[in-house]
N, C-alpha and C positions, 0 to 999 in steps of 0.2 A: 783396870785400876779401881773403877767405881764399884764393880761387882765385888772386888776383894774387900773394900771398905764396908759395904753393906753386909757381907758375910760375917765380918768381924763383929759388927754391932748386933746382928741377929743371933750370932752364936752365944752371946751373953744371956739370951733368953732360952734358947734350945739348940743343942748341938746339931739336931737334924736340919734346922733352918740353914745353918752355915753350909753344910755340904750340899743341900738341895739348891741353894742360891748359887753356889760355885759351879755345880754341874750345869745348871741352866745358862749361866753366864758364858761358860766356855763353849757349850753347845751352840749358843746363838752366834758366837764368833766363828765357829767352825762351819756352820750352815751358811753364813754370809760369804765366807771364803769359797765354799763349794759352789754356791749359786753363781758367784762372780766368775769362777773358773769355767763352769758349765756354759754360761751364757756368752762368754767371750772366748770359748775354746779355740775356734778357728782363727781369731785374731791373734791370740797368744802364741799358737803353734806355727803360724805362717808369717807373722809380722817381721819386717826387717828393721823396725825401729826398736830401741832398747826399752824405753820407759813406757809402761802401761798406764800408770797413774802418777800425777805430779801435783802436790798441793803445797802452797807456800803462803805463809802469813807473817807479817812483821811481829817480832817479839821484843827485842832490845835493839832497835835500829842504830842507836848511837855507837854500838860496838860491833855492828855487822852481824848480829845474831838474829836468826829467823826460825820460826816453827816450820821447818821444811821437811816434808815427808814425800818419798817417791818409791814406787814399786816397779820392778822389772820382773822378768821371768824367774830369775834366781830368788829374788825376795819372795815372790808368790809361792814357789815350791817350798821354801823354808817356813813361810807362814802357815801353809797347809800342814806341814810336819809338826810345827809348834802346837797348833790347835788340836790336831789329832792326838798327839801324845798328851796334851793338856787334859783332854776329856778322859783319857785312860788314867792319868795321874790322880784325878779326882775319884774315879771308880775304885782304884786299888787302895785308896786311903779310907774307903767307906767304913771298914771294920778295924783297920790297923790303928787309926788315930782316935783316942778316947779322951784325951786331956787337952784343954785349951784349944778346942776345935775351931772356934771362930778366928783366933789369931793364926792358927795353922793355915787355914784356907786363905786368909788375907795374904800371908807370905807367899803361898803357892801361886795365887793369881797375879800378884805383883811381879813375881819372877817371870811368868809368862808374858805379862805386859812389857817388862823390860826387854825380853828377848825379841818380841815383835817390834819394839821401838828400835833396837839395834839393827834389825833387818830392813828397816824403812827410813831411818833418819839419814838425811843427806846434808844436814848442817852439823859440823863437827862438834860444836858445843852441845847441841841436842843429842848427838850420838854418845858423847861422853856421859851426859846425864842419864841416858838409858843404860849405859854400860855399868854405872854405879847402882842403878835400881836393881839390876840383876844380882849384884854382889851381896848387898846387905840382907835381903830376905833369905837368900840361900844360907848365909851365916846363921841366921836364927833357926832355919829349918834343920840344919845339922846339929846346932848347939842345944836345941830344946828337945827335939823329937828323935834324936839319933840314938845310937847304941852305947856300949860301955865306955868307949873313949871319945865321946862326942865333943867334949870341950876342946881337947887337944886337936882333933880333926878340924873343928870349926875355926880355931885360931890359925892353924896352918893354912887352911884354904883362904882365910881373910888376908893374911900377911902376904902370901904369894900373889894373889890377884890384885890386892890394893897397891902394893909396891910397884908391880909392873904397870898397873893402870895409871899411876902417877907419872911414870916415865912417858907413857903415851900422851898424857895431858901436856907435859912439857914439850913434846914433839909437836903437838897441835898448836901450842902457843908460838913455837918457833916458826912453823909454817905460816901462821897468821901474820906475824910481824914481818917476815921476809917478803911475803906477797904484798903486804901493805906498803913497805918501803919501795918495792920495785914498780908498783902500779899506782900508788897513791890511794888505793881503795882497801880499807881494812874489812875483811869479811871472813866468816867461818863457813861460808857456803861451799859445798863440794864442787859445784860446777865452776865457781869462780876460782877455786884453788888449783884445779887441774891445769897443768901446763906451766906452773910456777917454775922459774929457772933458778937453779942453785949452782954453787961451786960443788964439784964432785964430792969433796970431803964433807961438806955440810949436808948434802943430800943423803949420803950414807949414814951420817950421824942421826938425822931426823928419821930416816927409815928404820934405824935400829930401835928408836923409841917406840914406834908403832909395832915393829916386829916382835919385840920382847913381850909386849902385852898380849899379842895374838898367839905367840908361841907358848906362853904359860897356859893360856886357856885351851890350846889345841889338844893335849899338851905335847911339847917336843922334849925329847931327852936332851939334856939332863934337867930340864925345868918341870919334870913330871911328878916330883916327889909328893906334892899335895894330893894328887888324884887318888891313889889307892886308899889312903886314909879317909878322904872325904866320901868316896864311894862306899867303903866298908861300914862307916859309922852312920851314914845318912839313912833316914827312913826309905822305904822302897820307892815312893814317889820322888824323893830327892835324888836317888840314884838314877831313876829313869830320866829325869830332867837334866841332870849333869851329863849323862852319857848321850842322851838323844838330842839335846839342844845346846847347852852351854859350850860344849866342845866345838860345836859347829860355828859359834860366833867367832872363834879364833880363825877358822878357815875362811869364813866369810870376810873377815877384816883384811886378811892378806889379799884376797882377790879384789875386794872393793876399794881398798885404800892404799895398802903398802905398795903394790905393783903399779897402779895407774899414777899415783903421785910421784913416785921415784923410779921411773923406768931404767935410768942409767945405773943407779945403785943396785936395782934388782938384777940386772944383767951380770954385774960383778959378783953378787952373792949367789946366783943361781947354782953353780956347781957345788958350793958348800951346802946349800939348802937341800939338794938331792942326796948328798952324803949323809946329812943329819937325818933326813927321812928314812934312809936305808938303815941307819943305826937304830932308829926307833922301831922299825919293823922287826928286826932281829932281836934286839934287846928286850922289847916288850913281850915277844913270844917266849923267849927264854924264861923271863920272870913269871909269866903266866903259868908255864908248865911246872914251875917249882913251888907253887902255892898250895896250901892245904885248906885255906879258907875260900869257900866257893865264891863269895862276893869279891874278894881280893883277886882271885883268879880272873874273873870276868873283867874287873877293872883294868888289869894289865893287858887284856886283849884289846882294850880301847887304845892303849899306847901303841900297840902294834898296828892296829887298823888305821889310826890317824897318821902313822908313818907313811902309809900309801898316799894320803892327802898331801903331806909335805913333799913327797917325791914328785907327785903329779903337778903340783902348783908351780914348781920351778922348772918343769920341762918345757913350758912355753909353747905348747901346740894344742890344737883343738881336741884331738883324741884324748890327751891327758886331762884336759879341763873337763871334758864330758865325764871321764872317769872320776874325777875329783867330786863333781856334783853328785853323781850316783853314789859314791862312797859316803858322802855326807848323809844322804837320805837313807841308804840301806843299812849303814852302821847304826843310825838312830833307831831303826826298826828292829834289827836283829839283836843288838846288844841291849837295847831297852827291854826287849822281850826276855832275854836271859836274866836280867836283873829282876824283872817281875816274877819269873818262875822261881828264882832263888828266894825272893821275898815270900812267895807262897809256901815254899818248903820251910822257911824259918818260922812262919806263923804256926806251922803244924808241929815242928820238932824243937824249936828254940835253939837250934845249933846250925852253924854253917860249915862245920868241920867235915871235909870230904871223906875222911877216914872213918867217920861214924855211920856212913851209909853203905849201900850195897844191896843188890837184889830187889830193888823196889818196883821193878816193872810190873810184876804180877799184882802188886797191891794198889798201885796208882797208874794204870795204863794210860789214862788221858794226860796226866802230867808228864809221864815218860815220853809219850808221843810228841808232845809239844816241845819238850827239851831236845829230843832227837832232831826235829825239824830245824830248830834254831842253832843247834850245834853244827849241823850240816851247812846252814847258811853262813855261819861264822868262818868255816873252813873254805868257803867259796865253791860249793857244789853247783855245777851247771843246772839251770832251771830256777835258781834262787837269785835274788837281786845282787847279792855281794859278788857273785861270779862276774856279772856284767861290769860292775864297778872296778874290780881289781884287774880284769882283762883289759879294759880301756886304759887304765892308769899305766899298766906295764907296757902296753902297745905304744902309747904316746911317749913314755919316758925312754923306751928303747930307741926311738928316733932321735932323742936328745943325747943319750949316753948309754951305749950298749953294755959297758963294763958294770956301771953302777946298777943298771936294771937287772943284769944277770945275777948279781949278788942279792938284790932285793927280792928276786923271785924265790929264793930259798925260804922266804917267809911264808909262802903258800904251803910248803911241806911242814914247817913248824906249826902253822895254823891247824893243819890236820891233826897233828899230834896232840896239842892241848885241847882242841875241841872234842875229839873222841875220848880223851881222858875224862872230861867232865861226865859224859854219858856213861862210859864204861864203869867208872868207880861208884857212881850213884845208883844206876838202875840195873846193871848187870852183875854177874858174879855171885858169890855167896852173901847171904845176909849177915852183916856184922852185928846187928842189933835189931831187936823187935820194936817196930814203931806202930803206934795206933794212930793212923792218919787217914782221913778221908780223901777221896779223889777230888778233882776240880768241881767247884759249884757252878751253877748256871751263870752267875755274875763273872766268875773267873774265866769260864769258857768264852763268854762274849768278848772279854778284854783280850785274851790271848788269841782267840780265833780271828779277830779283826786284824791283828798283826800278821797272822799266817797268810791271810788273803792278800795283804799288801805286799809281803815279801815275795809271794809267788807271782803276783801281777808285775812287779818290777823286774822279776827274772825272765818272764816270758814276753812282756811288752813294755820295755823302757822308753820307747820312742817319744811319747808325749813329754816326758821330763827332758829328754835330749833336745827336742824341738823348742821347748819353752826357754831353755837357757842358751840356745844358739846365738841370738843377737848379743847377749851379754858377753859370751866368750869372744865373739868377733870384735866387740868393742874393747875389751880388756887387752886382747892381743894387738889391737891397733895402736896402743900406746907404746908398745915395745919396739 
């Protein structure tokens, strides 16, 4: 947050200052997270206790509000993902953003700060504070630096997320007052609120408030309508952050808050949650295949992939939860990479119309190779991280409900169809138009090459991620 403010001020003198300060700021955060992970690797992957770091300081004690941050294995994995994609988001904005640069990087860094806050806040008032910090800068990012229908997309994004966020805030207040009346202690602290007793109807009502906010962010069909417009109109870094990070806050919220706070209501909702996830998998895949705008196509693949998260979350077993965490990470890498590659193509051609391309492999083989790798990752090819994620989700959900899982597995076939369509229509077949476009530059190779390394690493050696979140999964399942 401090780096964003400095970048805004420095950008008024020179736009190069803004982007350099932003890059250094996010790199420092990423290095700190990497050093912490490396020096505590054995403890993180072998610990039987959930929380790795726990910091608490009084903020507004009269109302039970504290500045309480805590990090477990799940938070750490998502913070690493946030900072990694944050570095890439600065790099891909290097030449794309030429106006109001200081304010752009201010918004970009504040979104990243808000996301990290969401992943670490264990005071519900503080959590909601960070939840709103994510929202407003993203509204500006889409509305100012977006494409032709940016104002419409920004309003739509704001209305959906703000309205659902207010419902969550009402649910937080309800939880706060019920806990206060039953215990005599009014507190927003996560650990105090766990185990609060409700009447079944009240518990389901409060869970619905949390669930709606998280379902909109995930997004869950039919609450997904904001996503394709926001993705399509956002600048490339905005699309990367939306797909790679903001969607994950919805899944994180369900795992961290909705299920542990309301286990009884969660059991009642579980079969419906799995059905909704399956609908999302199939419906998102169908809509992805029907798109002619490359960015919109990739956006709808997110609806389908997040359907696997929704399916696994409500299966309530360790295999499914391991798959959910892997899907959160691998989707952030693979879909984020696809948005970056589409952004590179748009910079060169100023169009996203899939029918305008064809036969580009010979002209831009590096770009084509990268697109092929991530198209294969998106369809779940063994050896790439997405395969591990979807295999674990389906294995776990099969234990919970064989019929729903069998229907959901059709999504793997549909994923193959829309993923290969991207590559075939753009890079194979006859040339539909002559384009004068250079291949990837060294800066672009570094950006996309780092994502290639990570998606292969997660495909061949996912065990560190699984080990890191094992205590978290055990803890969450213990509430059920």
